[in-house]
Structures are given as structure tokens and as C-alpha cells.
N, C-alpha and C positions, 0 to 999 in steps of 0.2 A: 564424542562430539557432542555438543549442545546445541540443539536447534531452538532458535528464540523467535516468536511472532512479535513482530513490532508494528503497532496498529494505534489509530487515531484517527479523528475525523478530518475532513477537508480544511486546510489552514491550521492545523495543530502543530505542525512542524516536524512531521515523522522524519522528513529528508535531512534537517538540521542535525536532529539526534541520531540518525544513522551514521552521518558523516563524522560525528564524534566518537562514537562506537568503532568505527572503521580507523580513526587515527589512534585509538587505544590498542588495537591490535585484532578487531574481531573482523571475520569475513563478512560482507555484507552483500545482499542482493535485493534490487528492488523488483518487485512482482509487476508493478505497473508499467515499467520501463521494458520488461522482457515482452509483455504484452503490447505495448506500442511498436515494438519490432516486428510483431507479427504481422502489422497492418501494410507492410512494405511490400510492394508489387513482387510476385514471384514465391512469396512464402506460402506454403499450403494452407494456413489458416487463413491467408488472405482470400483464397479461393472459397474456402467455405463460409465466409463473412459476406463476401460480394454475391454468392449464391443465395444466401439467406435474405439480403438486404438489398439487392439490386446495385445498379451501376450509378444511381442518383447519390451515392455517397463519396464517389470518387473527385478528388482535385484535379486540377489541371495536367498535372504530370502522371495522373492515373492511379496513385497511391490512394489508400484510404484516408478521407478528411475526418479526423478524429471528432472535429466539432459537430459536422453535418450527424454523425453517426449518434455522438451524446444527444444531439436534439431529438432524434428519433427514440432511443431507447430509455432515456430520462423520462419520457411523456408515458411510456407504454411498459409496465412491470414485466409482461409476459416476453416482450421482445428484449429487454434486459436480461432476463433469465435465460434466453436463448443464446444471446451474446456471450454470456458468462460460460454457459455450457461448453460453447466452442473454443473459447481461448483457455479456459481452466484446465482443459483436459491436456493441452500442448504445455501449458505452463507448468504443470506438476513433473512431465517427463523432462523438461529442461532443468527442473530444480534437482531430480535425480541425478541427473548428469553432473550438475555443478558439485553436489554432495560427495560425489565419487572422487572428485579431484583434491579433497581437502584432507588435510591430516586428523588423525583420531581426537587430537586434543583442541579442535578448533571450536569456538564459539561462533556459531553461524546466525547472524542477524537477517531476518527476511521480512522486508517491509512491503505491507499491503493495506489497503483500506478496509476490507470487509471480512477480516479473519473471523470475528466475533458472530456478525450477522450470519455467515456461512457455517459456522460451527468448526471450520477448518485449524481454529487455535487448539484444538484437543489434539492435533497431529504433532504439536510442537513440545518441546520440555517446558519451556516458561513462557508466558505472555506479559509483554511490556506495553502499557497503554501511554500515549505521550497525551497529555490534557492541557488544554485552553478553554477559557469559555468562549460560547459562542460569538460573542462580539469581538473580541480579538481574534478570532479565526476569520470572521468576515472580513475585518480591516485588512488582513494579509492577504487573503484569497483576492479582493478587489485590487490591492496595491500590486498582485501579479497579473492583473488583466481579466479576472473574472467579473462578469456583471453581478449586480447583486441578485438578479433573478436566477441567475445560473447556480451561484453560491446557494442560494434558498433550497433551489430544486434538489441538488446535490445532497445537502445537508439534512433534508427531510426524508431522502432514502437511507439514511445512516442512523444506526442506534444513538440515541442521546449520549453524548459524552459521558454524562453524570451516570448513565446506566452502564456504559462500557468499562469505566474503571473497576466495577465490581468483579469483572472476569480477570483483573490483572494480576500477575504475581507482584509487578514492581509497576509504580507508577511515576512518570517522570512530568512534574509540572513545568510547561514550557510556556507559562503567561508571565513571567519575570525577565530578568535579563540574560543575555547567552551565557554568562558567568556562572549564574545559578544554575541554569540547566546542565552546564558542563560539569559541574560540581556532582549533581545528581547522577548523570551518566557514568561519572567516574565510579562512583559509590556501587551502582547496580552492576558495573562491568567486573568490578573487583569479585563482588558476590557470585557473580555468573561463573567465572574463571576458576573461582574456588570451588563451585559447586554447592554454595550455601543456601538454605531456604531463607525466607525472610525472617 
């Protein structure tokens, strides 16, 4: 089994690239999506987060409102660190369970934003960084409903994308057309499947 860390900054198009990998036959998992599920009422992580941050983060249905939580943690690095400590512990358990179900020949793409910042990319066989310049990323994020302020705040907490690519085994430049991106993903997937290095 080959475990691949797929990362990039907000708006770079990680999910688009993950989707293409999946179409080509890779097994994909979105770490951020798993964490979002933790915020549902009744999940053990939900209780821990509630205990740490209080009932002010809940929506009308009693689920954790991710926007309210983001407003708190993205203004305070210590609170962000605490939240990540709570959620990442459970995330790693879920990923281990996921791996157990896969065939030995699987290429597994795990998509997450902070692999390089956290140093966890070292736990993977390969690191793929999705690149796009900041202005392109901002345009995409704003079109998905982020405010410019929210985008800038999140971007500032991530390593500059130009630095991030230095850690990559493979870089996918997602600043052009979807066809161009697809071609690059196909080439990388072929190398990963065969176990070739760069």
C-alpha cells in the first residue's frame, strides 16, 4: 500500500485533484471531512470540543457551528492548537481503520491542509502539493462563499504555497485549465502506481 499526503493551501483545488485521483482508481479520504463529522451531536469528539469551547459554538439544532468555531480559533493560535489536538487524535484512529479495509496494492490519497505545517507528511510515502498562486486561490475561495477577510486569515495561518512546494515529491499546478490539471494527475498517478520516483 502506498500512502500519499495530498495538500495545498485554501483555494488551491485539493478536492478537485483528489476527485481525479479517485476516478483513476486511487482510494481517497478527506481528513477535513472526517473532522467535520466529529462536530455532529453525539460524537465523542463533539463532547470534548464543547467542554473546551462552551455552548456558544452551537447552532440552533445543537450541532457545532463550524463558522462560530473558526471565528474563535483562527484569532487565537493556542485555541487552534487545542482544537487540533482534540480532533487529530480521533482522525488518526479513523484513518487506521480505513487503511485496514484496503487491498495491499492500494494507492491511498489522504487530503488535508496542514500536513507540512504539522510535519505529519513524514508519515506518508509520498507528498503531493497542489499549487495555485494566492490571487487565483482567493478568487476561488470567495466564489465558494468565503469573505476576503476569512480567506486572508486562513491563508496567513498556512505556510506560503511557494514554500510548501519545496516539500513535495510531486507538484500539481492547478492554476490553468481542468484538462491541464487532469493530465498532470494522470502522470503522477501512473508513477505512484508503479512506485517510480521522480
